[in-house]
C-alpha positions as CSV (number, residue, x, y, z in Angstrom):
1,M,0.0,0.0,0.0
2,T,2.8,2.4,1.0
3,T,4.8,1.5,-2.1
4,A,1.8,2.2,-4.4
5,F,1.2,5.5,-2.6
6,N,4.8,6.5,-3.0
7,A,4.8,5.6,-6.7
8,Q,1.7,7.7,-7.3
9,K,3.2,10.6,-5.4
10,R,6.4,10.4,-7.5
11,R,4.3,10.2,-10.7
12,K,2.4,13.4,-9.7
13,T,5.6,15.1,-8.8
14,S,7.1,14.1,-12.2
15,L,4.1,15.4,-14.1
16,T,4.2,18.7,-12.2
17,D,7.9,19.1,-12.9
18,N,7.4,18.4,-16.6
19,G,4.5,20.9,-16.7
20,W,6.8,23.6,-15.3
21,K,9.5,22.7,-17.7
22,G,7.1,22.9,-20.6
23,F,5.9,26.2,-19.4
24,L,9.4,27.6,-19.2
25,F,10.0,26.5,-22.8
26,V,7.0,28.5,-24.1
27,L,7.5,31.4,-21.7
28,P,9.6,33.6,-24.1
29,N,7.0,33.3,-26.8
30,L,4.2,33.9,-24.3
31,V,6.0,37.1,-23.0
32,G,6.5,38.3,-26.6
33,F,2.9,37.6,-27.5
34,T,1.6,39.4,-24.4
35,I,3.8,42.5,-24.9
36,F,3.4,42.9,-28.7
37,T,-0.1,41.5,-29.3
38,I,-2.4,41.2,-26.2
39,I,-1.5,44.5,-24.6
40,P,-1.7,46.5,-27.9
41,V,-5.1,45.0,-28.7
42,I,-6.5,45.9,-25.3
43,F,-4.9,49.4,-25.6
44,A,-6.4,49.9,-29.0
45,F,-9.8,48.8,-27.8
46,G,-9.6,51.4,-25.1
47,I,-8.4,54.1,-27.4
48,S,-11.4,53.4,-29.7
49,F,-13.6,55.2,-27.1
50,T,-11.4,58.3,-27.0
51,K,-10.2,61.2,-29.0
52,W,-6.4,61.1,-28.9
53,D,-3.9,63.7,-30.2
54,F,-1.1,61.2,-30.8
55,Y,1.6,63.9,-30.8
56,K,0.8,65.0,-27.3
57,G,1.3,61.5,-25.9
58,L,-1.0,60.1,-23.2
59,A,-1.9,63.6,-22.1
60,G,-3.7,64.1,-25.4
61,I,-6.3,61.4,-24.6
62,S,-9.9,62.5,-23.9
63,F,-12.9,60.2,-23.5
64,A,-15.4,60.3,-26.4
65,G,-17.7,57.5,-25.6
66,L,-19.3,55.8,-28.6
67,K,-18.8,58.8,-30.9
68,N,-16.1,57.1,-33.0
69,Y,-18.3,54.1,-33.6
70,M,-21.4,56.2,-34.4
71,D,-19.4,58.3,-36.8
72,L,-18.5,55.2,-38.8
73,G,-22.1,54.8,-39.9
74,R,-21.9,58.2,-41.7
75,D,-18.4,57.7,-43.0
76,L,-18.4,57.1,-46.8
77,W,-14.7,56.1,-46.7
78,F,-15.5,53.4,-44.1
79,K,-18.4,52.1,-46.1
80,S,-16.3,52.0,-49.3
81,S,-13.5,50.3,-47.4
82,I,-15.8,47.4,-46.3
83,S,-17.4,47.0,-49.7
84,N,-13.9,47.0,-51.4
85,N,-12.6,44.5,-48.8
86,I,-15.5,42.2,-49.5
87,L,-15.0,42.5,-53.2
88,Y,-11.2,41.9,-52.8
89,T,-11.9,38.8,-50.8
90,L,-14.5,37.4,-53.2
91,G,-12.2,38.2,-56.1
92,T,-9.0,36.6,-54.8
93,L,-10.2,33.6,-52.7
94,P,-11.8,31.4,-55.4
95,P,-8.8,31.8,-57.9
96,L,-6.3,31.1,-55.1
97,I,-8.1,27.9,-53.9
98,V,-8.9,26.5,-57.4
99,L,-5.6,27.4,-59.1
100,S,-3.4,26.3,-56.2
101,M,-5.2,22.9,-56.0
102,L,-4.9,22.3,-59.7
103,I,-1.2,23.3,-59.8
104,A,-0.5,21.2,-56.7
105,V,-2.1,18.1,-58.4
106,A,-0.1,18.7,-61.5
107,L,3.2,19.1,-59.5
108,N,2.4,16.0,-57.5
109,T,2.9,13.9,-60.7
110,N,6.2,12.9,-62.4
111,L,6.3,16.2,-64.3
112,L,9.5,16.9,-66.0
113,G,11.4,19.6,-64.1
114,R,8.8,19.8,-61.4
115,N,11.3,20.9,-58.7
116,V,12.2,24.0,-60.9
117,V,8.5,24.7,-61.5
118,R,7.8,24.4,-57.7
119,S,10.5,26.9,-57.0
120,C,9.1,29.3,-59.6
121,V,5.6,29.0,-58.2
122,F,6.7,29.5,-54.6
123,L,9.2,32.3,-55.4
124,P,6.7,35.3,-55.5
125,Y,5.5,34.4,-51.9
126,V,9.0,34.8,-50.4
127,I,9.8,38.0,-52.4
128,N,9.2,41.3,-50.5
129,T,5.8,42.7,-51.1
130,V,7.2,46.1,-52.2
131,A,9.2,44.2,-54.9
132,I,6.1,42.4,-56.0
133,A,4.2,45.8,-56.2
134,A,7.1,47.3,-58.2
135,I,6.7,44.5,-60.7
136,G,3.0,45.3,-60.8
137,L,3.6,48.9,-61.5
138,L,5.7,47.9,-64.5
139,I,3.2,45.3,-65.8
140,F,0.1,47.5,-65.4
141,N,1.7,50.7,-66.7
142,M,-0.4,52.2,-69.5
143,S,2.5,51.6,-71.9
144,G,3.6,48.5,-70.1
145,P,4.0,44.9,-71.4
146,L,0.4,43.9,-70.6
147,N,-1.1,46.7,-72.7
148,M,1.4,46.1,-75.4
149,L,0.3,42.5,-75.6
150,L,-3.4,43.4,-75.6
151,Q,-2.7,45.9,-78.5
152,A,-0.9,43.1,-80.4
153,F,-4.1,41.0,-80.1
154,G,-6.2,43.8,-81.5
155,V,-7.4,45.7,-78.4
156,S,-7.1,49.3,-79.6
157,D,-8.0,50.9,-76.2
158,P,-6.6,48.7,-73.4
159,P,-7.5,49.5,-69.8
160,K,-5.6,52.1,-67.9
161,W,-5.5,49.6,-65.0
162,L,-4.1,51.3,-61.9
163,S,-5.6,54.7,-62.8
164,S,-9.0,53.3,-63.7
165,L,-11.9,53.1,-61.3
166,E,-13.0,49.8,-62.9
167,W,-9.7,48.1,-63.4
168,A,-7.6,49.2,-60.4
169,M,-9.0,46.6,-58.0
170,P,-8.8,43.7,-60.5
171,A,-5.1,44.7,-61.1
172,V,-4.4,44.5,-57.3
173,M,-6.3,41.1,-57.2
174,I,-4.2,39.7,-60.0
175,M,-0.9,40.6,-58.2
176,S,-2.3,39.3,-54.9
177,V,-3.2,35.9,-56.4
178,W,0.2,35.7,-58.1
179,Q,2.0,36.4,-54.8
180,G,-0.1,34.1,-52.6
181,L,-0.4,31.2,-55.0
182,G,3.0,29.6,-54.0
183,Y,2.0,29.2,-50.3
184,D,-1.3,27.6,-51.1
185,V,0.4,25.2,-53.6
186,I,2.9,24.1,-50.9
187,I,0.1,23.4,-48.4
188,Y,-1.9,21.4,-50.9
189,L,1.2,19.5,-51.9
190,S,1.7,18.4,-48.3
191,G,-2.0,17.4,-48.1
192,L,-1.7,15.3,-51.3
193,Q,1.2,13.4,-49.8
194,A,-1.2,12.1,-47.1
195,I,-3.7,10.7,-49.5
196,P,-3.3,6.9,-49.7
197,E,-2.4,5.7,-53.2
198,E,-4.8,2.8,-52.8
199,L,-7.8,5.1,-53.1
200,Y,-6.7,6.2,-56.6
201,E,-6.0,2.6,-57.6
202,A,-9.5,1.6,-56.4
203,A,-11.1,4.5,-58.3
204,T,-9.1,3.5,-61.4
205,I,-10.3,-0.1,-61.2
206,D,-13.9,1.2,-60.9
207,G,-13.4,3.0,-64.2
208,A,-12.9,6.6,-62.9
209,N,-11.0,8.9,-65.2
210,G,-8.7,11.7,-64.1
211,V,-11.4,14.3,-63.6
212,Q,-13.5,11.9,-61.6
213,R,-10.6,10.9,-59.4
214,L,-9.9,14.6,-58.8
215,L,-13.5,15.4,-57.9
216,H,-14.4,12.2,-55.9
217,V,-11.0,11.4,-54.3
218,T,-8.7,14.3,-54.2
219,V,-11.1,17.1,-53.4
220,P,-12.8,15.3,-50.5
221,M,-9.5,14.1,-49.0
222,L,-8.2,17.7,-49.1
223,R,-11.2,19.0,-47.2
224,A,-9.3,19.8,-44.0
225,T,-6.5,21.5,-46.0
226,T,-9.0,23.5,-48.0
227,F,-10.7,24.7,-44.8
228,F,-7.3,25.7,-43.4
229,L,-6.5,27.7,-46.5
230,L,-10.0,29.3,-46.6
231,V,-9.6,30.6,-43.0
232,T,-6.0,31.9,-43.5
233,N,-6.8,33.5,-46.9
234,I,-9.9,35.2,-45.6
235,I,-8.0,36.6,-42.7
236,S,-5.1,37.8,-44.9
237,S,-7.5,39.3,-47.4
238,F,-8.8,41.6,-44.7
239,Q,-5.2,42.6,-43.7
240,V,-4.0,43.4,-47.2
241,F,-2.0,46.6,-47.1
242,G,1.4,46.5,-48.8
243,L,0.3,46.0,-52.4
244,I,-2.4,48.7,-52.2
245,N,0.0,51.1,-50.5
246,V,2.5,50.9,-53.3
247,L,0.3,50.2,-56.3
248,T,-2.6,52.6,-55.8
249,Q,-2.5,54.3,-52.4
250,G,-6.1,53.5,-52.1
251,G,-7.1,55.2,-55.3
252,P,-8.2,56.3,-57.7
253,A,-10.8,58.0,-55.6
254,R,-11.9,55.3,-53.1
255,A,-11.7,52.4,-55.6
256,T,-9.0,50.3,-53.8
257,T,-9.2,51.6,-50.2
258,V,-9.7,48.6,-47.9
259,L,-10.0,48.5,-44.1
260,A,-6.3,48.1,-43.3
261,Y,-5.3,50.9,-45.6
262,Y,-8.1,53.1,-44.2
263,I,-6.9,52.5,-40.7
264,Y,-3.4,53.6,-41.8
265,R,-4.7,56.8,-43.3
266,L,-6.8,57.7,-40.3
267,A,-4.0,57.0,-37.8
268,F,-0.9,58.2,-39.5
269,V,-2.0,60.6,-42.2
270,Y,-4.9,62.4,-40.4
271,N,-3.8,61.7,-36.8
272,K,-7.2,60.3,-35.9
273,M,-6.2,57.5,-33.6
274,G,-9.6,57.1,-31.9
275,P,-11.5,56.5,-35.2
276,A,-8.6,54.3,-36.5
277,C,-8.8,52.1,-33.4
278,A,-12.6,51.9,-33.8
279,V,-12.2,50.7,-37.4
280,S,-9.6,48.2,-36.1
281,V,-12.1,46.8,-33.6
282,V,-14.7,46.5,-36.4
283,L,-12.2,44.7,-38.6
284,F,-11.3,42.3,-35.7
285,L,-15.0,41.5,-35.2
286,I,-15.5,40.9,-38.9
287,V,-12.6,38.5,-39.1
288,L,-13.7,36.8,-35.8
289,T,-17.3,36.3,-37.0
290,V,-16.2,34.9,-40.4
291,T,-13.8,32.5,-38.7
292,L,-16.4,31.3,-36.2
293,I,-18.9,30.7,-39.0
294,Q,-16.4,28.7,-40.9
295,W,-15.5,26.6,-37.9
296,K,-19.2,25.9,-37.3
297,F,-19.8,24.7,-40.8
298,Q,-16.6,22.7,-40.8
299,R,-17.6,21.0,-37.5
300,K,-21.0,20.3,-38.9
301,S,-19.5,18.8,-42.0
302,E,-17.2,16.6,-39.9
303,L,-20.1,15.4,-37.8
304,E,-22.2,14.5,-40.8
305,T,-19.2,12.7,-42.4
306,G,-18.7,10.7,-39.2
307,S,-22.3,9.8,-38.9
308,M,-22.3,8.5,-42.5
309,K,-19.3,6.3,-41.7
């Protein structure tokens, strides 16, 4: 009895010691996350209820209540930013998911020079955003290579792209898809490695062709990977800033102003830290809501799949 009690006591002590050791390992990251993320988020939430003259320091803070949030309902720039952000998300998400999956499936075969192609596809993702935007400025210049190509194919009046109200946002979307494609392809490639080859062999024996194997084997087996990419891409689409800052500066007019860029303009161009933090809180709530909805549908889908099994 005494031996068993001592063994149980030693086991509890060992678990406690291991718990503290594990905590010490994550402590540096936890401290950094607290200082650079949690505290600024709480501070920004508090500032959203104030009027703050940033250049006067903390002495320039005065309580404004809900005024900053109420003013957003009458702010045309804020409304345009939300609609542009939704348009940007809807315009970039489907091409990213579909193209990255198809490219990953192609690169998962014994394609000649596939390692070189993989590097070329992934390269834009690791290149600095400013460099990508500089390439976009060259491509979408009114006398740039894209318009020259369109004119060669008989388009007499090609779009003005970045200076056009209709074409500025599509130009930004194209560059964004090109930059983000490599990351999604790599994630899909890792997901494809986990699909058992026996499933494809069984489908082939049943008479399924390549398209049917893609739709009925590959796509269902990549459901978790697709969900992960949907969540991360939607979050990143509401945080887009670098490309727009370099390519269009939110213009022409309000055509490409999104929430992140509008926050930057409010805070660091017009020195309106209170309204900027209010927009930041709204952006946080939008991203949180979308993510929770996605988690709910994913969980429901998993439960339905489990019940079918």
